[in-house]
C-alpha beads as a LAMMPS data file, in Angstrom:
LAMMPS data file: protein, C-alpha beads

292 atoms
291 bonds

1 atom types
1 bond types

-500.0 500.0 xlo xhi
-500.0 500.0 ylo yhi
-500.0 500.0 zlo zhi

Masses

1 110.0

Atoms # bond

1 1 1 208.592 -435.109 93.867
2 1 1 210.515 -433.128 96.427
3 1 1 213.402 -435.575 96.135
4 1 1 213.625 -435.054 92.388
5 1 1 213.753 -431.258 92.742
6 1 1 216.496 -431.590 95.346
7 1 1 218.546 -433.810 93.042
8 1 1 218.124 -431.358 90.153
9 1 1 219.277 -428.452 92.290
10 1 1 222.312 -430.382 93.532
11 1 1 223.380 -431.373 90.002
12 1 1 223.152 -427.789 88.693
13 1 1 225.459 -426.375 91.400
14 1 1 228.744 -427.857 90.093
15 1 1 228.119 -426.356 86.648
16 1 1 227.947 -422.840 88.139
17 1 1 231.098 -423.421 90.193
18 1 1 232.920 -424.822 87.176
19 1 1 232.013 -421.744 85.157
20 1 1 233.210 -419.429 87.930
21 1 1 236.427 -421.384 88.312
22 1 1 237.095 -421.227 84.566
23 1 1 236.490 -417.497 84.602
24 1 1 238.904 -417.005 87.500
25 1 1 241.546 -419.082 85.750
26 1 1 241.159 -416.978 82.598
27 1 1 241.521 -413.792 84.629
28 1 1 244.639 -415.142 86.334
29 1 1 246.112 -416.057 82.958
30 1 1 245.534 -412.538 81.678
31 1 1 247.142 -411.026 84.784
32 1 1 250.093 -413.385 84.455
33 1 1 250.617 -412.448 80.803
34 1 1 250.418 -408.767 81.607
35 1 1 252.835 -409.236 84.495
36 1 1 255.353 -410.846 82.151
37 1 1 254.954 -408.000 79.641
38 1 1 255.486 -405.299 82.246
39 1 1 258.495 -407.163 83.650
40 1 1 260.065 -407.307 80.191
41 1 1 259.383 -403.606 79.664
42 1 1 260.991 -402.857 83.030
43 1 1 264.136 -404.725 81.967
44 1 1 264.276 -402.773 78.706
45 1 1 263.842 -399.369 80.375
46 1 1 266.450 -400.262 83.013
47 1 1 268.927 -401.149 80.259
48 1 1 268.137 -397.929 78.395
49 1 1 268.691 -395.988 81.606
50 1 1 272.155 -397.511 82.000
51 1 1 273.017 -396.687 78.382
52 1 1 271.721 -393.122 78.770
53 1 1 273.773 -392.700 81.965
54 1 1 276.947 -393.651 80.117
55 1 1 276.110 -391.345 77.207
56 1 1 275.308 -388.506 79.605
57 1 1 278.746 -388.725 81.180
58 1 1 280.434 -388.585 77.786
59 1 1 278.165 -385.779 76.596
60 1 1 278.943 -383.706 79.688
61 1 1 282.672 -383.943 79.044
62 1 1 282.193 -382.777 75.450
63 1 1 279.796 -380.068 76.625
64 1 1 282.313 -378.622 79.092
65 1 1 284.855 -378.191 76.292
66 1 1 282.345 -376.687 73.838
67 1 1 280.970 -374.400 76.550
68 1 1 284.425 -372.966 77.237
69 1 1 284.943 -372.083 73.583
70 1 1 281.442 -370.660 73.376
71 1 1 281.894 -368.511 76.464
72 1 1 285.158 -367.161 75.058
73 1 1 283.272 -366.029 71.957
74 1 1 280.589 -364.430 74.114
75 1 1 283.220 -362.643 76.197
76 1 1 284.775 -361.339 72.989
77 1 1 281.409 -359.929 71.891
78 1 1 280.713 -358.391 75.314
79 1 1 284.158 -356.837 75.709
80 1 1 283.953 -355.419 72.204
81 1 1 280.605 -353.886 73.216
82 1 1 278.842 -355.081 70.074
83 1 1 275.401 -353.559 69.691
84 1 1 272.566 -354.923 67.634
85 1 1 271.765 -352.734 64.654
86 1 1 268.329 -351.265 64.247
87 1 1 266.027 -353.062 61.802
88 1 1 268.488 -355.950 61.611
89 1 1 267.153 -359.032 59.858
90 1 1 267.242 -362.158 61.976
91 1 1 267.188 -365.877 61.327
92 1 1 266.109 -368.429 63.915
93 1 1 267.940 -371.751 64.234
94 1 1 266.161 -374.332 66.390
95 1 1 268.633 -376.937 67.646
96 1 1 266.761 -380.205 68.143
97 1 1 267.588 -383.843 67.279
98 1 1 266.125 -386.978 65.682
99 1 1 265.665 -389.072 68.819
100 1 1 262.705 -389.283 71.184
101 1 1 261.951 -390.980 74.532
102 1 1 263.397 -388.002 76.382
103 1 1 260.404 -386.258 77.942
104 1 1 259.324 -382.799 76.780
105 1 1 262.757 -381.578 75.731
106 1 1 261.744 -381.141 72.074
107 1 1 258.344 -379.653 72.912
108 1 1 259.964 -376.874 74.938
109 1 1 262.071 -375.873 71.931
110 1 1 259.008 -375.858 69.687
111 1 1 257.004 -373.717 72.117
112 1 1 259.858 -371.223 72.421
113 1 1 260.241 -371.019 68.644
114 1 1 256.499 -370.669 68.045
115 1 1 256.235 -367.779 70.502
116 1 1 258.993 -365.919 68.686
117 1 1 257.583 -366.668 65.228
118 1 1 254.149 -365.459 66.315
119 1 1 255.684 -362.040 66.997
120 1 1 258.017 -362.140 63.958
121 1 1 256.163 -364.096 61.239
122 1 1 258.633 -363.139 58.472
123 1 1 261.670 -364.628 60.203
124 1 1 263.325 -367.466 58.236
125 1 1 263.757 -370.697 60.175
126 1 1 266.393 -373.427 60.142
127 1 1 265.612 -376.615 62.070
128 1 1 268.224 -379.121 63.203
129 1 1 266.682 -382.520 63.875
130 1 1 263.542 -384.295 62.698
131 1 1 261.713 -383.924 66.021
132 1 1 261.754 -380.150 65.874
133 1 1 260.909 -380.151 62.175
134 1 1 257.796 -382.297 62.650
135 1 1 256.471 -380.004 65.378
136 1 1 257.231 -376.704 63.639
137 1 1 256.329 -377.437 60.030
138 1 1 252.656 -377.839 60.949
139 1 1 252.274 -374.162 61.808
140 1 1 255.179 -372.537 59.909
141 1 1 255.994 -374.576 56.801
142 1 1 256.743 -371.447 54.756
143 1 1 259.357 -370.214 57.259
144 1 1 261.531 -373.345 57.142
145 1 1 264.421 -372.760 54.738
146 1 1 266.662 -375.629 55.798
147 1 1 266.268 -378.750 57.897
148 1 1 269.067 -381.106 58.907
149 1 1 268.608 -384.695 60.068
150 1 1 270.760 -387.553 61.397
151 1 1 271.578 -385.587 64.542
152 1 1 271.575 -386.768 68.142
153 1 1 272.733 -390.373 67.812
154 1 1 276.314 -389.434 68.714
155 1 1 278.093 -386.420 70.162
156 1 1 278.126 -383.639 67.531
157 1 1 281.535 -382.780 66.120
158 1 1 282.913 -379.415 65.093
159 1 1 283.107 -380.615 61.481
160 1 1 279.343 -381.166 61.455
161 1 1 278.762 -377.738 62.984
162 1 1 281.078 -376.120 60.453
163 1 1 279.320 -377.831 57.539
164 1 1 275.896 -376.665 58.725
165 1 1 277.161 -373.125 59.302
166 1 1 278.867 -372.930 55.897
167 1 1 275.721 -374.101 54.121
168 1 1 273.613 -371.437 55.829
169 1 1 276.135 -368.624 55.274
170 1 1 276.755 -369.526 51.631
171 1 1 273.054 -369.457 50.705
172 1 1 272.475 -366.000 49.269
173 1 1 268.704 -366.511 49.074
174 1 1 268.467 -366.222 52.864
175 1 1 268.978 -362.619 53.885
176 1 1 269.806 -362.107 57.556
177 1 1 272.122 -360.100 59.769
178 1 1 271.794 -361.697 63.179
179 1 1 271.266 -365.364 63.997
180 1 1 269.300 -366.544 67.024
181 1 1 270.168 -370.108 68.058
182 1 1 267.520 -371.696 70.282
183 1 1 268.756 -374.698 72.255
184 1 1 268.313 -376.555 75.546
185 1 1 270.816 -375.426 78.156
186 1 1 272.114 -378.158 80.452
187 1 1 271.446 -377.122 84.070
188 1 1 271.819 -380.403 85.942
189 1 1 271.265 -384.118 85.454
190 1 1 267.537 -383.626 86.037
191 1 1 266.929 -380.094 84.746
192 1 1 267.352 -378.023 81.592
193 1 1 266.110 -374.688 80.315
194 1 1 265.475 -373.393 76.827
195 1 1 267.919 -370.587 76.025
196 1 1 269.255 -368.719 73.030
197 1 1 272.637 -367.644 71.676
198 1 1 272.830 -364.391 69.742
199 1 1 275.249 -364.352 66.820
200 1 1 276.298 -361.019 65.311
201 1 1 277.567 -360.379 61.766
202 1 1 281.069 -359.114 61.169
203 1 1 279.735 -355.712 60.056
204 1 1 278.299 -355.056 63.521
205 1 1 281.410 -356.439 65.233
206 1 1 283.750 -354.134 63.301
207 1 1 281.667 -351.082 64.250
208 1 1 281.843 -351.963 67.956
209 1 1 283.594 -349.270 70.080
210 1 1 286.160 -351.612 71.664
211 1 1 286.859 -353.857 68.676
212 1 1 289.971 -351.963 67.616
213 1 1 291.712 -353.030 70.808
214 1 1 292.082 -356.545 69.369
215 1 1 293.963 -355.354 66.239
216 1 1 292.407 -357.926 63.936
217 1 1 293.625 -357.808 60.342
218 1 1 291.040 -357.145 57.662
219 1 1 291.852 -360.253 55.616
220 1 1 290.845 -362.541 58.485
221 1 1 287.564 -360.809 59.306
222 1 1 285.529 -363.083 57.051
223 1 1 287.148 -366.148 58.609
224 1 1 286.406 -364.722 62.038
225 1 1 282.752 -364.331 61.109
226 1 1 282.517 -367.960 59.974
227 1 1 284.354 -369.213 63.041
228 1 1 282.133 -367.327 65.496
229 1 1 279.016 -368.648 63.774
230 1 1 280.306 -372.239 63.672
231 1 1 281.500 -371.989 67.276
232 1 1 278.083 -370.870 68.476
233 1 1 276.455 -373.626 66.430
234 1 1 278.747 -376.240 67.953
235 1 1 278.087 -374.979 71.480
236 1 1 274.314 -375.176 70.988
237 1 1 274.486 -378.641 69.408
238 1 1 276.749 -380.207 72.055
239 1 1 274.970 -378.678 75.032
240 1 1 271.590 -379.628 73.600
241 1 1 272.858 -383.186 73.147
242 1 1 273.958 -383.341 76.789
243 1 1 270.586 -382.030 77.961
244 1 1 268.829 -384.602 75.767
245 1 1 270.851 -387.524 77.172
246 1 1 270.181 -386.367 80.739
247 1 1 266.452 -386.027 79.989
248 1 1 266.421 -389.488 78.406
249 1 1 268.071 -390.955 81.499
250 1 1 265.466 -389.289 83.723
251 1 1 262.617 -390.502 81.499
252 1 1 263.875 -394.105 81.543
253 1 1 264.356 -393.944 85.310
254 1 1 260.774 -392.770 85.792
255 1 1 259.538 -395.455 83.386
256 1 1 261.397 -398.131 85.358
257 1 1 259.904 -396.907 88.631
258 1 1 256.402 -396.859 87.161
259 1 1 256.892 -400.385 85.815
260 1 1 258.044 -401.517 89.257
261 1 1 254.922 -400.053 90.869
262 1 1 252.737 -401.763 88.279
263 1 1 254.519 -405.076 88.869
264 1 1 253.786 -404.849 92.581
265 1 1 250.104 -404.126 91.961
266 1 1 249.755 -406.920 89.419
267 1 1 251.563 -409.380 91.689
268 1 1 249.241 -408.525 94.557
269 1 1 246.210 -408.846 92.285
270 1 1 247.455 -412.185 90.952
271 1 1 248.081 -413.576 94.442
272 1 1 244.626 -412.519 95.601
273 1 1 242.981 -414.129 92.587
274 1 1 245.005 -417.303 93.028
275 1 1 244.061 -417.418 96.713
276 1 1 240.398 -417.003 95.740
277 1 1 240.620 -419.960 93.363
278 1 1 242.266 -422.123 96.016
279 1 1 239.640 -421.125 98.593
280 1 1 236.800 -421.987 96.190
281 1 1 238.338 -425.375 95.472
282 1 1 238.669 -426.120 99.198
283 1 1 235.039 -425.111 99.756
284 1 1 233.917 -427.464 96.985
285 1 1 235.956 -430.313 98.460
286 1 1 234.606 -429.723 101.970
287 1 1 231.039 -429.363 100.692
288 1 1 231.295 -432.546 98.688
289 1 1 232.772 -434.463 101.643
290 1 1 230.050 -433.237 103.989
291 1 1 227.367 -434.191 101.442
292 1 1 228.577 -437.770 101.557

Bonds

1 1 1 2
2 1 2 3
3 1 3 4
4 1 4 5
5 1 5 6
6 1 6 7
7 1 7 8
8 1 8 9
9 1 9 10
10 1 10 11
11 1 11 12
12 1 12 13
13 1 13 14
14 1 14 15
15 1 15 16
16 1 16 17
17 1 17 18
18 1 18 19
19 1 19 20
20 1 20 21
21 1 21 22
22 1 22 23
23 1 23 24
24 1 24 25
25 1 25 26
26 1 26 27
27 1 27 28
28 1 28 29
29 1 29 30
30 1 30 31
31 1 31 32
32 1 32 33
33 1 33 34
34 1 34 35
35 1 35 36
36 1 36 37
37 1 37 38
38 1 38 39
39 1 39 40
40 1 40 41
41 1 41 42
42 1 42 43
43 1 43 44
44 1 44 45
45 1 45 46
46 1 46 47
47 1 47 48
48 1 48 49
49 1 49 50
50 1 50 51
51 1 51 52
52 1 52 53
53 1 53 54
54 1 54 55
55 1 55 56
56 1 56 57
57 1 57 58
58 1 58 59
59 1 59 60
60 1 60 61
61 1 61 62
62 1 62 63
63 1 63 64
64 1 64 65
65 1 65 66
66 1 66 67
67 1 67 68
68 1 68 69
69 1 69 70
70 1 70 71
71 1 71 72
72 1 72 73
73 1 73 74
74 1 74 75
75 1 75 76
76 1 76 77
77 1 77 78
78 1 78 79
79 1 79 80
80 1 80 81
81 1 81 82
82 1 82 83
83 1 83 84
84 1 84 85
85 1 85 86
86 1 86 87
87 1 87 88
88 1 88 89
89 1 89 90
90 1 90 91
91 1 91 92
92 1 92 93
93 1 93 94
94 1 94 95
95 1 95 96
96 1 96 97
97 1 97 98
98 1 98 99
99 1 99 100
100 1 100 101
101 1 101 102
102 1 102 103
103 1 103 104
104 1 104 105
105 1 105 106
106 1 106 107
107 1 107 108
108 1 108 109
109 1 109 110
110 1 110 111
111 1 111 112
112 1 112 113
113 1 113 114
114 1 114 115
115 1 115 116
116 1 116 117
117 1 117 118
118 1 118 119
119 1 119 120
120 1 120 121
121 1 121 122
122 1 122 123
123 1 123 124
124 1 124 125
125 1 125 126
126 1 126 127
127 1 127 128
128 1 128 129
129 1 129 130
130 1 130 131
131 1 131 132
132 1 132 133
133 1 133 134
134 1 134 135
135 1 135 136
136 1 136 137
137 1 137 138
138 1 138 139
139 1 139 140
140 1 140 141
141 1 141 142
142 1 142 143
143 1 143 144
144 1 144 145
145 1 145 146
146 1 146 147
147 1 147 148
148 1 148 149
149 1 149 150
150 1 150 151
151 1 151 152
152 1 152 153
153 1 153 154
154 1 154 155
155 1 155 156
156 1 156 157
157 1 157 158
158 1 158 159
159 1 159 160
160 1 160 161
161 1 161 162
162 1 162 163
163 1 163 164
164 1 164 165
165 1 165 166
166 1 166 167
167 1 167 168
168 1 168 169
169 1 169 170
170 1 170 171
171 1 171 172
172 1 172 173
173 1 173 174
174 1 174 175
175 1 175 176
176 1 176 177
177 1 177 178
178 1 178 179
179 1 179 180
180 1 180 181
181 1 181 182
182 1 182 183
183 1 183 184
184 1 184 185
185 1 185 186
186 1 186 187
187 1 187 188
188 1 188 189
189 1 189 190
190 1 190 191
191 1 191 192
192 1 192 193
193 1 193 194
194 1 194 195
195 1 195 196
196 1 196 197
197 1 197 198
198 1 198 199
199 1 199 200
200 1 200 201
201 1 201 202
202 1 202 203
203 1 203 204
204 1 204 205
205 1 205 206
206 1 206 207
207 1 207 208
208 1 208 209
209 1 209 210
210 1 210 211
211 1 211 212
212 1 212 213
213 1 213 214
214 1 214 215
215 1 215 216
216 1 216 217
217 1 217 218
218 1 218 219
219 1 219 220
220 1 220 221
221 1 221 222
222 1 222 223
223 1 223 224
224 1 224 225
225 1 225 226
226 1 226 227
227 1 227 228
228 1 228 229
229 1 229 230
230 1 230 231
231 1 231 232
232 1 232 233
233 1 233 234
234 1 234 235
235 1 235 236
236 1 236 237
237 1 237 238
238 1 238 239
239 1 239 240
240 1 240 241
241 1 241 242
242 1 242 243
243 1 243 244
244 1 244 245
245 1 245 246
246 1 246 247
247 1 247 248
248 1 248 249
249 1 249 250
250 1 250 251
251 1 251 252
252 1 252 253
253 1 253 254
254 1 254 255
255 1 255 256
256 1 256 257
257 1 257 258
258 1 258 259
259 1 259 260
260 1 260 261
261 1 261 262
262 1 262 263
263 1 263 264
264 1 264 265
265 1 265 266
266 1 266 267
267 1 267 268
268 1 268 269
269 1 269 270
270 1 270 271
271 1 271 272
272 1 272 273
273 1 273 274
274 1 274 275
275 1 275 276
276 1 276 277
277 1 277 278
278 1 278 279
279 1 279 280
280 1 280 281
281 1 281 282
282 1 282 283
283 1 283 284
284 1 284 285
285 1 285 286
286 1 286 287
287 1 287 288
288 1 288 289
289 1 289 290
290 1 290 291
291 1 291 292
């Protein structure tokens, strides 16, 4: 009787071990599959980082040129001592893009624009880029007068800036005097700040105290107004593009580092599980040999 119970107990033991071994093998397979997935993601983010680094270098060169022209326009406004007229109507232009995977660069523009629109709810809004449009049209759909897409894939050109500026200036349904361009200012390869460029109409420029020193002919004043507006638009677009590429590079670098840390943890977990399986198999072999 006692012998039969001993035999029954001995025959049930391998079934439990086999179940535990199968479970460990399934867990190891899951870890191995996840390890392969994370490794592939790490390769993709590393490649995207290299591409973003190349684009950042090109965008910085274009930004330096656009910034020089933009600063010349600002110096012209400052030296002319242009003053903002009282009760001047303003329009806000949020300079975003269509691309993502670049951290919170678009969210900062949306927060800045929302704060201004909360204080000035009647201000018309023009959004450049789908990312900014999606975030702003939820709260201010009635303020958006124009939205432009297909921006951010390449370095913006002056022709694109001129086309956008001409479309806004030629629309007589939008009444405004001053234009406030909200964009991301490139500070360094790892930092940016949301800034604004103030654009003044030609009527306020002509009334400036020091404007007569430039001796500008009256027939070119309208062209000057369009050029200053397009120049400011181009500056905001190109500098925002450079800040976006730098933020994308930083985001892909952080993603690659996080993937590397996860690979190390998964590799350690896989090795421990594999060592556990090997140890259990050795114990079963030794136990079986000693039972004989």
